[in-house]
C-alpha positions, 0 to 999 in steps of 0.5 A: 957865920956872918963875917969872914970870907967864903969861897963861891964858884960861878959855874956856866952852862957849859960846866966852866968853874971860876972860883971867887972869895968874897967877904960875906957881907959883900954885895955879889955884884963884885963876883958877877962883875968880875966873872964877866970880866973874866969871860968877856961876857956883858953884864946884861947878857948874864943871868946868875942863879942860886938854887935856881932863883935869879941873884940880885946884884946888890944882895950878899952871900950872908943874906942868902945863908950861902956856904963855903964852897956854893956854887952860883950857876950863870945862864947867857940871857936870851935876845929877843922873844 
């Protein structure tokens, strides 16, 4: 399934889920920006993970071979060190 839309969930560390519908060939930046806007999180303070691997904003669901209903986990970036 190359073209078309899929539904993906972004799941926070506290278990909150937000559903998004995205074109399979659209950059995931759209989902990341929409999530941050909805939750009031700064883009640079959120880390998005798919299957435990950090997701680049420029990658697409098709490149990650995501399926309808898949989830992306979001973690708050830890400041400092």
